[in-house]
N, CA and C of each residue as an Amber inpcrd file, in Angstrom:
protein
   417
 125.3610000  45.3170000 129.4790000 124.2450000  45.5120000 128.5770000
 124.4440000  44.6280000 127.3620000 123.4610000  43.8620000 127.0280000
 123.5100000  42.9480000 125.8900000 123.4140000  43.7460000 124.5970000
 124.4010000  43.6010000 123.7540000 124.4440000  44.3240000 122.4890000
 123.2690000  44.0540000 121.5820000 122.5980000  42.9050000 121.7450000
 121.4550000  42.5780000 120.9000000 120.2890000  43.5370000 121.1110000
 120.2700000  44.2480000 122.2220000 119.1580000  45.1460000 122.5360000
 119.5110000  46.6200000 122.3430000 120.6690000  46.8930000 121.7750000
 121.0990000  48.2840000 121.6110000 120.1740000  49.0770000 120.7030000
 119.6280000  48.4260000 119.6930000 118.7770000  49.1540000 118.7480000
 117.4990000  49.6610000 119.4050000 117.1530000  49.1100000 120.5480000
 115.9540000  49.5510000 121.2660000 116.1830000  50.8510000 122.0340000
 117.4250000  51.2280000 122.2320000 117.7310000  52.4490000 122.9770000
 117.4850000  53.6860000 122.1180000 117.1600000  54.7850000 122.7660000
 117.0060000  56.0520000 122.0560000 118.3680000  56.5090000 121.5390000
 118.3490000  57.4010000 120.5610000 119.6340000  57.8690000 120.0290000
 120.4710000  58.5950000 121.0850000 119.8900000  59.4100000 121.9870000
 120.7510000  60.0210000 123.0120000 121.4230000  58.9690000 123.9090000
 120.7000000  57.9070000 124.2340000 121.2870000  56.8570000 125.0690000
 122.4020000  56.1420000 124.3220000 122.1940000  55.8540000 123.0450000
 123.2390000  55.1860000 122.2600000 124.4450000  56.0910000 122.0680000
 124.2190000  57.3930000 121.8750000 125.3280000  58.3360000 121.7330000
 126.1710000  58.3600000 123.0150000 125.5080000  58.3580000 124.1600000
 126.2400000  58.3450000 125.4380000 127.0170000  57.0460000 125.6060000
 126.4000000  55.9180000 125.2660000 127.1010000  54.6390000 125.3500000
 128.2930000  54.6160000 124.3980000 128.1200000  55.2210000 123.2160000
 129.2390000  55.3170000 122.2800000 130.4080000  56.0360000 122.9480000
 130.1190000  57.2080000 123.5300000 131.1690000  58.0270000 124.1440000
 131.8810000  57.2680000 125.2560000 131.1160000  56.6550000 126.1370000
 131.7160000  55.9130000 127.2490000 132.5130000  54.7150000 126.7560000
 131.9810000  54.0180000 125.7720000 132.6740000  52.8460000 125.2380000
 133.9570000  53.2510000 124.5270000 133.9030000  54.3410000 123.7620000
 135.1090000  54.7990000 123.0650000 136.1940000  55.1960000 124.0640000
 135.8230000  55.9230000 125.1010000 136.8170000  56.3110000 126.1090000
 137.3860000  55.0600000 126.7760000 136.5110000  54.1720000 127.2130000
 136.9640000  52.9760000 127.9120000 137.8850000  52.1360000 127.0330000
 137.4640000  51.8650000 125.8120000 138.2860000  51.0420000 124.9220000
 139.5450000  51.7700000 124.4810000 139.4260000  53.0780000 124.2430000
 140.6060000  53.8560000 123.8640000 141.6450000  53.8870000 124.9670000
 141.2000000  54.0670000 126.1940000 142.1250000  54.0520000 127.3370000
 142.7630000  52.6740000 127.4930000 141.9400000  51.6370000 127.4300000
 142.4560000  50.2810000 127.6270000 143.4610000  49.9070000 126.5280000
 143.1750000  50.3010000 125.3090000 144.0290000  49.9250000 124.1820000
 145.2840000  50.7750000 124.0680000 145.1320000  52.0840000 124.2330000
 146.2400000  52.9880000 123.9210000 146.9150000  53.6180000 125.1390000
 146.2580000  53.5800000 126.2860000 146.8060000  54.1960000 127.4930000
 146.5640000  53.2620000 128.6740000 147.1280000  52.0850000 128.5990000
 146.8620000  51.0370000 129.5870000 147.0460000  51.5250000 131.0180000
 148.0970000  52.2760000 131.2700000 148.3600000  52.7510000 132.6290000
 147.2690000  53.7040000 133.1150000 146.6540000  54.4260000 132.2000000
 145.6000000  55.3740000 132.5730000 144.2180000  54.7380000 132.6150000
 144.0860000  53.5600000 132.0650000 142.7880000  52.8870000 132.0320000
 142.2460000  52.6590000 133.4380000 143.0940000  52.2100000 134.3390000
 142.6670000  51.9970000 135.7260000 142.2490000  53.3020000 136.3870000
 142.9390000  54.3920000 136.0560000 142.5700000  55.7020000 136.6080000
 141.1750000  56.1070000 136.1230000 140.8770000  55.8260000 134.8580000
 139.5580000  56.1270000 134.2950000 138.4750000  55.3700000 135.0580000
 138.6750000  54.0800000 135.2310000 137.6880000  53.2510000 135.9250000
 137.5290000  53.7220000 137.3700000 138.6310000  54.0180000 138.0190000
 138.5660000  54.4680000 139.4120000 137.8420000  55.8160000 139.5190000
 138.1140000  56.7270000 138.6080000 137.5090000  58.0630000 138.6560000
 136.0190000  58.0410000 138.3480000 135.6060000  57.1120000 137.5130000
 134.2060000  57.0960000 137.0690000 133.3870000  55.9980000 137.7230000
 134.0330000  55.1010000 138.4170000 133.3110000  53.9670000 138.9900000
 133.1340000  52.8450000 137.9930000 133.5870000  53.0650000 136.7670000
 133.4350000  52.0590000 135.7190000 132.0150000  52.0650000 135.1780000
 131.8700000  51.6460000 133.9710000 130.5590000  51.5950000 133.3420000
 130.3430000  50.1900000 132.7930000 129.1240000  49.6900000 132.8690000
 128.8690000  48.4110000 132.2120000 128.8670000  48.6340000 130.7030000
 129.8050000  48.0430000 130.0170000 129.9220000  48.2570000 128.5810000
 128.9910000  47.3230000 127.8300000 128.4870000  47.7700000 126.6760000
 127.6250000  46.8980000 125.8770000 128.4360000  45.7230000 125.3330000
 127.8800000  44.5370000 125.4190000 128.5780000  43.3350000 124.9730000
 127.7410000  42.5810000 123.9530000 128.4210000  41.7750000 123.1570000
 127.7660000  40.9140000 122.1760000 128.1100000  39.4750000 122.5090000
 127.1420000  38.6130000 122.4140000 127.3690000  37.1880000 122.6270000
 128.1440000  36.6530000 121.4320000 129.3030000  36.0480000 121.6730000
 130.1160000  35.5300000 120.5700000 130.1610000  34.0110000 120.5590000
 129.2950000  33.4020000 121.3490000 129.1710000  31.9450000 121.3140000
 129.8320000  31.2590000 122.4890000 129.3210000  30.0840000 122.8040000
 129.8270000  29.2550000 123.8970000 129.8700000  30.0020000 125.2250000
 128.9050000  30.8950000 125.4220000 128.8130000  31.6280000 126.6780000
 129.7930000  32.7690000 126.8200000 130.5320000  33.0670000 125.7650000
 131.5200000  34.1530000 125.8050000 130.9010000  35.4360000 125.2510000
 131.4000000  36.5550000 125.7290000 130.9490000  37.8470000 125.2350000
 132.1590000  38.7080000 124.8960000 131.9390000  39.6610000 124.0330000
 132.9660000  40.6430000 123.6820000 132.3470000  42.0220000 123.7910000
 133.1410000  42.9950000 124.1780000 132.6440000  44.3710000 124.2510000
 132.2990000  44.8230000 122.8370000 131.1400000  45.4110000 122.6920000
 130.6870000  45.9240000 121.4050000 131.5560000  47.1030000 121.0000000
 131.9770000  47.1370000 119.7430000 132.7640000  48.2870000 119.2980000
 131.8610000  49.5160000 119.2980000 132.4100000  50.6760000 119.6040000
 131.5830000  51.8770000 119.7150000 130.7070000  52.1250000 118.4830000
 131.2430000  51.9010000 117.2900000 130.5140000  52.2010000 116.0620000
 129.2010000  51.4240000 115.9500000 129.1000000  50.2770000 116.5880000
 127.8550000  49.5010000 116.5390000 126.7140000  50.2030000 117.2640000
 127.0350000  51.2130000 118.0370000 126.0030000  51.9560000 118.7580000
 125.3640000  53.0500000 117.9030000 125.8870000  53.2450000 116.7140000
 125.3630000  54.2710000 115.8140000 124.5800000  53.6090000 114.6890000
 123.5340000  54.2920000 114.2420000 122.6960000  53.7710000 113.1620000
 122.7420000  54.7190000 111.9720000 122.6730000  54.1720000 110.7750000
 122.6590000  55.0480000 109.5950000 121.4800000  56.0190000 109.6010000
 120.4250000  55.6710000 110.3120000 119.2430000  56.5400000 110.3670000
 119.3560000  57.6320000 111.4330000 120.4000000  57.5970000 112.2470000
 120.6000000  58.6550000 113.2370000 120.8520000  59.9740000 112.5090000
 120.4750000  61.0420000 113.1450000 120.6420000  62.3720000 112.5680000
 122.0530000  62.8950000 112.8390000 122.7250000  63.3430000 111.7820000
 124.0370000  63.9620000 111.9650000 123.9160000  65.2600000 112.7540000
 122.7830000  65.9320000 112.6300000 122.5620000  67.1550000 113.4010000
 122.4670000  66.8330000 114.9000000 121.7230000  65.7810000 115.2470000
 121.6410000  65.3560000 116.6540000 123.0130000  64.9170000 117.1610000
 123.7440000  64.1990000 116.3340000 125.0840000  63.7410000 116.6840000
 126.0060000  64.9380000 116.9380000 125.9290000  65.9400000 116.0630000
 126.7580000  67.1350000 116.1980000 126.4570000  67.8600000 117.5050000
 125.1810000  67.9600000 117.8490000 124.7890000  68.5860000 119.1140000
 125.3500000  67.7980000 120.2880000 125.2370000  66.4720000 120.2190000
 125.7970000  65.6360000 121.2790000 127.3080000  65.8340000 121.3800000
 127.9860000  65.9080000 120.2470000 129.4490000  66.0600000 120.2620000
 129.8780000  67.3430000 120.9650000 129.1390000  68.4120000 120.7770000
 129.4830000  69.6600000 121.4650000 129.4800000  69.4440000 122.9770000
 128.4290000  68.8000000 123.4670000 128.3350000  68.4880000 124.8980000
 129.4790000  67.5630000 125.3250000 129.6750000  66.4720000 124.6050000
 130.6610000  65.4720000 124.9950000 132.0830000  66.0290000 124.9650000
 132.4110000  66.7650000 123.9260000 133.7690000  67.3110000 123.8430000
 134.0170000  68.3470000 124.9370000 132.9820000  69.0950000 125.3160000
 133.1140000  70.0020000 126.4670000 133.4330000  69.2050000 127.7340000
 132.7240000  68.1020000 127.9310000 132.9640000  67.2510000 129.1020000
 134.3830000  66.6780000 129.0940000 134.8330000  66.2280000 127.9380000
 136.2050000  65.6990000 127.8410000 137.2240000  66.7840000 128.1380000
 136.9760000  67.9640000 127.6180000 137.8790000  69.0850000 127.8570000
 138.0020000  69.3650000 129.3490000 136.8820000  69.2850000 130.0400000
 136.8600000  69.6090000 131.4660000 137.3820000  68.4800000 132.3560000
 137.2290000  67.2250000 131.9360000 137.4580000  66.1360000 132.8800000
 138.4530000  65.0530000 132.4800000 138.6840000  64.8470000 131.1860000
 139.4870000  63.6880000 130.7900000 140.8820000  63.6980000 131.4140000
 141.5810000  64.8060000 131.3080000 142.9500000  64.8640000 131.8330000
 142.9780000  64.6690000 133.3460000 142.0700000  65.3090000 134.0670000
 142.0840000  65.1710000 135.5290000 141.6900000  63.7480000 135.9570000
 140.8380000  63.0940000 135.1850000 140.4380000  61.7250000 135.5130000
 141.5010000  60.7010000 135.1510000 142.2590000  60.9560000 134.0660000
 143.1260000  59.9100000 133.5180000 144.5950000  60.2790000 133.3870000
 144.8940000  61.5810000 133.3620000 146.2610000  62.0000000 133.0760000
 146.5340000  62.0710000 131.5830000 145.5290000  61.7950000 130.7670000
 145.6620000  61.8190000 129.3090000 144.9190000  63.0540000 128.7930000
 145.5700000  63.8190000 127.9340000 144.9150000  64.9940000 127.3610000
 143.9660000  64.5670000 126.2480000 142.9310000  65.3580000 125.9870000
 142.0650000  65.0490000 124.8530000 142.8410000  64.9900000 123.5270000
 143.8400000  65.8510000 123.3780000 144.6520000  65.8240000 122.1610000
 145.3150000  64.4630000 121.9840000 145.9580000  63.9560000 123.0260000
 146.6260000  62.6530000 122.9490000 145.6120000  61.5390000 122.7320000
 144.4810000  61.6280000 123.4170000 143.4620000  60.5880000 123.2710000
 142.9700000  60.5060000 121.8270000 142.5990000  61.6500000 121.2590000
 142.0560000  61.6190000 119.9050000 143.1150000  61.3340000 118.8500000
 144.3500000  61.6630000 119.1180000 145.4100000  61.2610000 118.1820000
 145.5140000  59.7440000 118.1540000 145.4260000  59.1110000 119.3150000
 145.4650000  57.6420000 119.3780000 144.2360000  57.0380000 118.7140000
 143.0710000  57.5970000 118.9730000 141.8380000  57.0860000 118.3670000
 141.8850000  57.2500000 116.8460000 142.3420000  58.4040000 116.3960000
 142.4180000  58.6590000 114.9490000 143.2880000  57.6490000 114.2290000
 144.3510000  57.2270000 114.8750000 145.2930000  56.3050000 114.2320000
 145.0150000  54.8390000 114.5710000 143.9430000  54.5750000 115.3110000
 143.5850000  53.1970000 115.6390000 143.2270000  52.4480000 114.3610000
 143.7190000  51.2390000 114.2350000 143.5200000  50.4780000 112.9900000
 142.0550000  50.1760000 112.6960000 141.1960000  50.1940000 113.7020000
 139.7910000  49.8550000 113.4910000 138.8620000  51.0540000 113.3800000
 139.3850000  52.2520000 113.5850000 138.5320000  53.4360000 113.4880000
 138.0670000  53.5970000 112.0480000 136.8330000  53.9220000 111.8690000
 136.2120000  54.1830000 110.5680000 136.0500000  52.9450000 109.6860000
 136.1850000  51.7490000 110.2320000 136.0070000  50.5520000 109.4170000
 134.5470000  50.2360000 109.1500000 133.6880000  50.5430000 110.0890000
 132.2780000  50.2060000 109.9290000 131.6080000  51.2750000 109.0770000
 131.2140000  50.9010000 107.8750000 130.6810000  51.8470000 106.8900000
 129.5440000  52.6980000 107.4370000 128.5970000  52.0780000 108.1330000
 127.4160000  52.8250000 108.5780000 127.7630000  53.9140000 109.5820000
 128.8800000  53.7880000 110.2550000 129.2590000  54.7550000 111.2790000
 130.2350000  55.8150000 110.7730000 130.7760000  55.6390000 109.5770000
 131.8170000  56.5450000 109.0960000 131.4430000  58.0240000 109.1300000
 130.2560000  58.4240000 108.6700000 129.9790000  59.8700000 108.7130000
 129.9690000  60.4200000 110.1360000 129.5120000  59.6340000 111.0810000
 129.4520000  60.0650000 112.4720000 130.8510000  60.1460000 113.0780000
 131.6540000  59.1360000 112.8320000 133.0010000  59.1200000 113.4000000
 133.8970000  60.1430000 112.7120000 133.6880000  60.3740000 111.4280000
 134.4450000  61.4290000 110.7400000 134.1290000  62.8030000 111.3510000
 132.8440000  63.0310000 111.6360000 132.4590000  64.2980000 112.2530000
 133.0800000  64.4300000 113.6420000 133.0950000  63.3540000 114.3920000
 133.7420000  63.3720000 115.7130000 135.2110000  63.7560000 115.5740000
 135.9270000  63.1030000 114.6770000 137.3600000  63.3840000 114.5110000
 137.5960000  64.8020000 113.9960000 136.7050000  65.2750000 113.1410000
 136.7970000  66.6480000 112.6470000 136.6650000  67.6510000 113.7860000
 135.6000000  67.4880000 114.5810000 135.3470000  68.4190000 115.6860000
 136.4500000  68.3510000 116.7430000 136.9320000  67.1410000 117.0260000
 138.0270000  67.0060000 117.9960000 139.2880000  67.6720000 117.4440000
 139.5430000  67.4900000 116.1620000 140.7050000  68.1130000 115.5380000
 140.6390000  69.6260000 115.5660000 139.4640000  70.1680000 115.3130000
 139.2880000  71.6220000 115.3700000 139.4810000  72.1430000 116.7910000
 138.9420000  71.4130000 117.7380000 138.9720000  71.8610000 119.1300000
 140.3750000  71.8160000 119.7150000 141.0840000  70.7180000 119.4530000
 142.3940000  70.5340000 120.0860000 143.5470000  70.6550000 119.1090000
 143.2530000  71.1780000 117.9190000 144.2950000  71.4480000 116.9300000
 145.1890000  70.2410000 116.6730000 144.5480000  69.0660000 116.5990000
 145.2890000  67.8510000 116.2800000 145.1500000  67.5980000 114.7860000
 145.7310000  66.5240000 114.3520000 145.5990000  66.1280000 112.9510000
 144.3610000  65.2770000 112.7380000 143.4890000  65.1580000 113.7310000
 142.3430000  64.2780000 113.6230000 141.3970000  64.6730000 112.5140000
 141.4160000  65.9330000 112.1060000 140.5060000  66.3410000 111.0440000
 141.0220000  65.9800000 109.6560000 142.1430000  65.2980000 109.5800000
 142.6910000  64.8770000 108.3070000 142.3470000  63.4320000 107.9930000
 141.5440000  62.7910000 108.8050000 141.1720000  61.3950000 108.5560000
 140.1880000  61.2980000 107.4270000
């Protein structure tokens, strides 16, 4: 999916792409051995990409899928659904617990860098921290 057209997607579609992209990139970056298990279990997802010139593309960072005009209430509702899904499936699909995943995401050097996405990502880390009793709610 071409990142230039992401703004045309509805907020539920962008929220889902955010979740899939975060899992995919988080697994690839922090749990390399489990990344292949994730792709095998899910069939892989076409990740949103941005043209970076000379015919090259880069995977869009998850935060680019969020807009400052998105509703935090809608995001919170989506997070309840998504975190339930992670609770039920992440470990069996990858061998990685949600606690370990979100601890890695929380400490990722690029998390929360994009200003427009900070309130959304802070809420995600808060809810994940509450759910799995990690330190993620201290970000």
